[in-house]
C-alpha positions as CSV (number, residue, x, y, z in Angstrom):
1,M,-31.9,16.5,-24.4
2,T,-35.6,16.8,-24.1
3,D,-37.9,16.1,-21.2
4,T,-39.2,13.0,-22.9
5,Q,-35.7,11.5,-23.1
6,I,-35.0,12.3,-19.5
7,I,-38.3,10.6,-18.4
8,H,-37.6,7.6,-20.6
9,I,-34.1,7.2,-19.0
10,A,-35.5,7.6,-15.5
11,L,-38.2,5.0,-16.2
12,Q,-35.5,2.6,-17.5
13,V,-33.4,3.2,-14.4
14,M,-36.4,2.5,-12.1
15,L,-37.2,-0.7,-14.0
16,V,-33.7,-2.0,-13.9
17,S,-33.3,-1.2,-10.2
18,A,-36.5,-3.0,-9.5
19,K,-35.4,-6.1,-11.4
20,L,-32.1,-6.1,-9.6
21,A,-33.6,-5.7,-6.2
22,A,-36.3,-8.3,-6.7
23,P,-34.4,-11.5,-5.9
24,A,-33.1,-10.2,-2.6
25,L,-36.4,-8.6,-1.6
26,V,-38.6,-11.5,-2.6
27,T,-36.3,-14.0,-0.8
28,S,-36.4,-11.8,2.3
29,L,-40.2,-11.5,2.1
30,V,-40.8,-15.3,1.7
31,I,-38.4,-16.2,4.5
32,G,-39.8,-13.5,6.8
33,F,-43.3,-14.8,6.2
34,A,-42.4,-18.4,6.8
35,V,-40.5,-17.5,10.1
36,S,-43.4,-15.3,11.3
37,L,-45.8,-18.2,10.7
38,F,-43.5,-20.5,12.6
39,Q,-43.2,-17.9,15.4
40,S,-47.0,-17.6,15.5
41,A,-47.5,-21.3,15.6
42,T,-45.0,-21.9,18.4
43,Q,-45.4,-18.6,20.2
44,I,-41.6,-18.1,20.2
45,Q,-41.0,-14.3,19.9
46,E,-37.3,-14.1,19.4
47,F,-36.0,-11.2,17.1
48,T,-32.8,-12.9,16.0
49,L,-34.8,-15.9,14.8
50,S,-36.1,-13.9,11.9
51,F,-32.8,-12.0,11.2
52,V,-30.4,-14.9,10.7
53,P,-32.5,-16.9,8.1
54,K,-33.2,-13.7,6.2
55,A,-29.5,-12.8,6.0
56,V,-28.6,-16.3,4.9
57,G,-31.4,-16.4,2.3
58,V,-30.5,-13.1,0.9
59,G,-26.8,-14.2,0.7
60,V,-27.8,-17.3,-1.2
61,A,-30.1,-15.3,-3.5
62,L,-27.2,-12.9,-4.3
63,L,-24.9,-15.8,-5.0
64,V,-27.4,-17.5,-7.3
65,C,-28.6,-14.4,-9.1
66,G,-25.4,-12.4,-8.9
67,H,-24.2,-13.2,-12.5
68,W,-27.6,-12.2,-14.0
69,M,-27.6,-9.0,-11.9
70,L,-24.2,-8.0,-13.0
71,T,-24.9,-8.8,-16.7
72,T,-28.1,-6.8,-16.5
73,M,-26.3,-3.8,-15.0
74,V,-23.4,-3.9,-17.4
75,G,-25.8,-4.2,-20.4
76,F,-27.8,-1.2,-19.1
77,T,-24.7,0.9,-18.6
78,Q,-23.4,0.0,-22.1
79,E,-26.8,1.0,-23.5
80,L,-26.7,4.3,-21.8
81,F,-23.2,5.0,-23.0
82,T,-24.1,4.2,-26.6
83,Q,-27.1,6.6,-26.3
84,I,-24.9,9.5,-25.3
85,P,-24.2,10.8,-28.8
86,N,-28.0,10.7,-29.7
87,L,-28.9,12.5,-26.4
88,L,-26.5,15.4,-27.0
89,K,-28.1,16.4,-30.3
């Protein structure tokens, strides 16, 4: 196993993990921004006001994107397992 192969696998792992984390992170970012705009406009500074919508939004994002995330992860794992014989040469 060469250094190039290890770096290539590490790059693939980082890309897949970024793709899998994106729906939850983007949803949380958008909801947090909207809630902070609302809090700035109304001057309501309640910490739980930002937590509950984020938690619900991330839950919905995981329900909507869950199948795609699982399919992506299974496909990546199968690809890694099929590469094992070539990596051991």
